[in-house]
Structure formats: C-alpha cells, structure tokens
N, C-alpha and C positions, 0 to 999 in steps of 0.2 A: 661582296660587290652587290650593290643595290640596283634597282631599275633605272635610276638616274645615270649611273655609270654606264650601263648597257646602252642606254639611249644616246649618251654622249659619244661613245665609241663607234656606234653605228653611223652617227651623223658625220663624224670625222672620216671614217673609213670609206664611206660612200660619197663623200664630198657634197653633202646636202645643205642647202640654205634653208632658212626658216620658212620661206614661202613655198618651197618644194615639199617640206614636211607637212605643211598645212594641206597642200594639194593631195599628198599621199593619204592623209587621214580622211579626206573627203571622198576618196575612192571607196571607202567602206562606210560611208555616211556617218562619220564621226567628225563633229565640228569643234575646232579649238582655235583660239586666237594666237597671234605671234607673241603677245605679252605673256600668255600662259606658258608657251613654249620656252620663252626666255627665263621664266622662273624655274623650269626644270634644269636648265643648263648653268645656273648660278652655283657659286660655292656654297657649301653647307653653312658657313658662317654668315652669309649675307642675310639681311632681314627679310628680303622678298623671296628667299629660297622656298621651293615647294617640292614635296616628295612626289615622284612620278608613280602613279598607281598602276596596278596590274592591268586594269582595263585600258588605260592609255597605251601602254607598251604593247599589249595584245593587239589592239586595233592598228597600231603603227606597223607591227610585224605582218599582219594580214594585208594591210594596204601596200606594204613594201613588196610582198609577193606579187600582187597584181601589177604594181608599178614596174617591177623588173621582168617578170615573165609575160605579162599581158594577160588577156582573157583567153578562154578556150577558142573563141571565134576569131580573135585577133592577137595571136601570139607575137612576142617580141624577144629579141636576144638580150639577155641581161648585160653582156659585155658592151653592147652598143649603147645601152641606156647609161651605164656608168661612164663610158667615154664621153658621152654628150654632157653629163653633169660636170665632169672635170674640165671640159672645154668651156663651159659656161662660167665656171669659177675663175679660170684663167682670163677670160674676156672681162669679167667684172673687175679683176685685179688690175688689168691694164687700164681700164676706164678710170679707176680711182687714181692711179699714178699720174695719168695725163691731166686730170682736173686738179690734182694737188700741186703739180709743178707750175701750172699757169695761174698767176694771181688774178683775182676777180676784177681788180681795178687797174689792169695793165695800161700803161701809158698815161695814167692820171697822177697828179701830184697828191701825195698823202695830205689829209686835212689836218691832222693833229700835230704836225711838226711846226715849230716856231722858227724864227730867224736866228736863234742863238747859236746853232751849229753843233759841233761835237762836244762842246763843254756842257751841254744840257744834261741834267741829271736823269739817269734812266730809272725805270720803275723797279728793276730787280737788282739794283746795287746793294751790296751788303751795308747794313747800318754801321756808322762809325762808332767807335768806342766812346762812351761818355767821359768827360774830363773828370778826374778824381776830385772828390770833395775835400779830402785831406791832402795837403801838399807834403813834400818831403819832410819827414820828422826824424830827427836823430835821437836814438835811445842810447843812454849810457848805463843802462842797468841800475839805475838809482844812484849812481855816483855823480857828484858834482865835479865838473872840471873847471878849473880856473885857468884862464889863460888869455 
C-alpha cells in the first residue's frame, strides 16, 4: 500500500472534498492546488497520475489533526467535524440531483428538431449492414449440370 492509497482511503473515510483537503493543508502552511490533488487520486494507468510524496501525506496528516482536534486554545470535537463533513456531502448530493432533474431550457422549444417527426434519423442508431457486392452464387463443386 503506497501513500496514494492511504490518502484515498482517508478522503473516503472522512468524506472530504478536494477544497476541504486544500484547506486542511493550508492549516499547516502547505499550499497545493486541486489539480495536483486530482493527480494523486487518479488510477496508476492514467497519464496524469502522480505519486504522493511523504511530505504531502505528512503535512495532510498534521493538518488533519488540527482540523479534527482543533488547537490548544480552541479545541473541537472530532465527531462533530466528521458529522458536519458528511452533512455537507449529503447537501451537495441533493443539490446536484435537483439541478440534474430540471432541464436548463424548461418550457422552451428545442432548436435542433425539425418538422419531420419521429421518422427522423437519430444520431446513435446502429449503422445498417452494407449490401453485399457479390449476389447469390451457386457452387456445384466444379461439376456442370445440364438441365
């Protein structure tokens, strides 16, 4: 198990989004972009995959301690922070569902439809088989039949 696997498992277990991970890393003065984080979470086969170094994982774990426990002057309860994260994930999921169900041009007539109706050819229809070049040929295995 490498650092990328540990990082992925922590992200899933704690239900963290990329922007939250960036904020956690900023708690320990470590700056990283969302694009760089995305490279850590990709498959190893992907061309933009990047190995997560020890320094990145170490800073994430130190920032995670501060994020979950708080500071000495301002302590927090880790269970409350995790519950807040899971609630934010659920709210984000419901927002996505409501925007996906509602079309952007509700009540408007689509522009690309013509007056041809249902007989119009669709984009994703299967292509028809081409007509054969050679028509039916009867083979007699070299024997001539008279008749």
